[in-house]
N, C-alpha and C positions, 0 to 999 in steps of 0.2 A: 711347623704350623699348621699344613694343612691336616695331619692327625689332630689334632687339637679342636680345629675346626669340628670334622667328622665325630668326636668322642660328644663334642656339645650340642649338638644336631640328635642324639638319639634319647637323649629328656626330653626336648622339644616335641620330637616325633609322638614320644610317647605320650605325652601331658595331651594334645591332640586327639590322640585316640581315645584316652581316657574321656575327654571332654564332649566327643561326639558319643559315648557309650550312653554318658551322664546325661547327655538331649534326651537322648530315646528313654529315658525311662518314665516314670510317671510319678504320681506324687503319692503313690504306696509302696514306691521303691524298688517295684520290677513290674516287666512288662506282660501285658495281659495275656491270659492263655489262648492258644491258637485253637482257631474255631474246628470243628471236626464237619472231613466231608461230607456234606449232602448226601444221607441215602437214595439211592436210585427208587424211582415212585414206580412200583410196579402195576399197570392199568388191571383194572380187573378184567376177567376174559369175556370176550362179548360172546352170547348165545348166538345164533343164529338164530332167526325166528322163522317158522315157517308158516305157508301159507294157512291162514286161519280163515281166507273168506268163505262167504256163505254161496259163491258162486251165483246162480239164478233164483236161490230160494231168499222168501220173503219170511221174516221170523219176527213176531210181534208178541209183547205180554197185555194183559186184561186181567179184569176182574169183575165178571159179566155173568149174573144169573141167568141160569138159562133150564129148560125143560130137562126132564131124563133123557138120555139116550135114543132109546127105543120109541119116544114121543119125537124127538125131532127126528127123526127117519121117517113116522108116517105124515108128519107135517110139512118133509119135503118132497114126500109123495101125493100131496093134496091137491086135488082136481081145481083149487079156489088158488088162484093168484096171490089174494092177499096173504094168505097162509103158509104158501111159498116162500115170498118175501119176508115175512118173519123170522122163518126157519132159516134162510138163506144168511139173513143178517144176524142172526142168534149164532151161527158156526163163524161169520165174521167172513164172507165172502165178501170179493172186491164190488166196487159200488156200481159198476155198469151192470151185474147182474139183477140188482135194482130198482133202476129208471124207467124199464122199458114197459111198455103197454102190455106185452106178454112176458110175462116170467118165465124163460125156462125151465122147462125139468132136468134133475141130474141125470146123466150117463151111466152110471155105476153111485151105490152107498156100499162103503166098508166100515164097520164096527169091530174092533177090536177093545176086549178089556184086559187092562195089563198092569201085576205091581211094577208103576213106573216110580213111585215114591217111596219114604221110607215108612207108612204106615200099613194097617193090616188091611186095607181099604182098598179095591181094584179098581185103578183109574181107566178113563175111557178114549179113544182114540177116533173122531168120527170125519171118513176120509169120505169125500165128496167130487168126482167127477164131472167135470163142467164143460162149456163149448170150448173154452181158451185157458182154463185153468184145474188145478189140484187143487184143493184145499182139504186141509187136516185138522183140527180144532182141537185142541187137547183140554178132556175135560177129566174135571176133579170133584168127588165128592163130598161134603162138607156140612155135618148137621142133617142130614136127611135131605139135604138138595143138591144139585149142579151148579157150578159152577166153570165157565169156560176159561182159562187163563193164560193161554196163549192159541194162534191161530200159525200153521206153516201151508204158505201159500207158493207155487209151481207156477208159472206162468209157462203155460205148453196147449199144443192143440191137441182138440179131442182126436183129429184127424193120421196125428203122428202115431205110427203104429210101434214104435219102438218104447213110447212112454206109458204107462199105466199104472192103474196102483199099485201093481205088486213090485213095478219096478221103481217106486218113488220111495216106499215104505217098506221096510224091514225091520222086524222087533228080534233080539238079541238079548242074549245074557250081558247083564251088566258087569263091565270087569272090575268096578270098585266094591260090589255087593253081589255077590253071584244066586246071591236067590231073589232079585228083582231084574227088573227088563231094562234094556234101553234102546228106544227109537231110531233108526237109523234111515235117516233121509239123505234121498241121490237125485240129486240134478246135470242135467247133458247141456254144455254148452258148444255147439256146433263151431268149426271153421273150414277155412279154405283147404286144400288139397288132402283132406280125410285129417285135419284136425280137429282134436274137439278133447274137451275137459271135463271129467266127469267129480263132481265136488261129492261132500258127503258131510253131514253134521250130524252128532249123538246129542238127544234129548232126554233129559231126566227130570223128573218133580222133586226136589230137594229142599225142604225147609219151609212146606208148600209154595213154591215157583217153578215155572216150568224153567228151566235153562238148557244152552248148548256148551254140552261138557269138552267139546272139540268139535273142530272143523276143518277140514283139508284138502286139498285135490285129490282124492284115490286113484285116478288113472288119468292121464295124460298121454296123447299123442303130436308131437310135433316134427312135419314134413316138410324139409328144403323145397322151393316152389322151384327151382334152377332141377331139382331131380338131377342133381351130382353126387348127395349124398343122402345113405337112410335114413328112413323116418329114426327119431327116437320116438321109444316109448318106457314110459315112467308108470310106476305103480307103488302104491302105499296102503298100509294099515297098520291100525293099534294091535300089540298083545300084551298079553304077561312078560315081566322079564321073569325068565326061569329063576335068577338069584333070589330072588324076592316078589314073588308074582302077585301078593296081596297089596301091595306098595309101590312097586317099580315097573313101570309098563316102557315100550318100546316101541316108536312108531319106526316101521321099516321101510327103507322106500325101494324098490327096486329098480334098476335101468337097462333097458337093450334096444336092440336096433329092427328094425323089419326092413328089407327091399322096398323100394319106393311102391313100386307096381302090387307088392301084394298088400301096402295099405289101402288099396280100394278094394280090395276083395273082400264082400260080406263077412267072410270068415274070420279075418283078422281081428274083429272086434269081437272075436271067442274070449271067454277065458283061457282055457286051456290054448289056444294059438298063443297068446301074447305071453303066457307063464314059458312056454318053452322057448319063448327067446331073450328072457330076463338072465344076466349073466353078472351085473355087479351089485354090490347091497349095500347097504349103509344102515347103520343103527343108532336113533337118539331116543335117553332116558330120559323120560317124562314122569312126573309125579304128582298126585293130583293135592289140587289147594282145598284143604275146608273151607278157607276165609274167601277166596273166590269163585269158589267153585267151579274149576277147568281145571283141567289137564294143565298144569306148564312145565315146558322144557327144562332140564336140569344141566345135561352138558350139552355140547355140539355134537354133530353128527360123527363117527367116525366108522370106518369100515368091516362088516361083520360076517360070519362065515356065510353062506343060504341056508336060510331055513327052509323046514319043512312046509309048501307053499301048498297049507290048506285053508279050507274055509275060514277065515279069519273070526277069532272070538270077539265080541264088545261088549 
């Protein structure tokens, strides 16, 4: 009798299994396909930006008709206050020099003719040293006339012996067009404990416009106010990439340390002194964007061997 009950239970159990399987089926007569596992989303690599601050530099663009550079120099040296006022306004000097009863005379005037643009004409940079500012007017010839297309201003006192027109502005070969020049402007911001930051900005005239193609902190010194750790020094420069010098460039960052007592020594700010203490180097590849008219980072910085630390090419 028990055996009969057991045999009778088998078809019933089988029937229940089939019922359950049938209940799981859809109208199409088959189960839906199993969805594939989601693919792992790979986040794009974040390229760390470098400092693009102009530091103390003030840069503005304009399109303003002016006299020829040589005539502006004569006007800036004129004994007539109204003539000097007009000339200072023409180069874009700060308003504080235009509102005085007596218009000051420039301490020095420097004129450079350079191939900053991509035409056959020479452009001009007229740099004027005033009581509290260095002013560089970027001038471009067009149809037998001159236009001021930009002004670069550095707030710095004439009494500061470390700041002169020659330390403010340097011309060097352009990295993207070796037959042209780039104007390299430098400004310095001093801190406490011997700290300072020197910023560098590269200027070109491209498509009739004055543009800053790249700017970065070229030299930095940061000291521990407690004097428990040595001062960190950083130097940066842009140079051609040897693998493709016409299209790729490297921003080299060199880091080292000096003793806190050495940081206050005047000789510690000499380039040869700092270069002797640089120990680690990183290189960040850059390319020049023809659309943005700016050097753009192509990848994050990576360690690189110590390059030949000569005068950087720009």
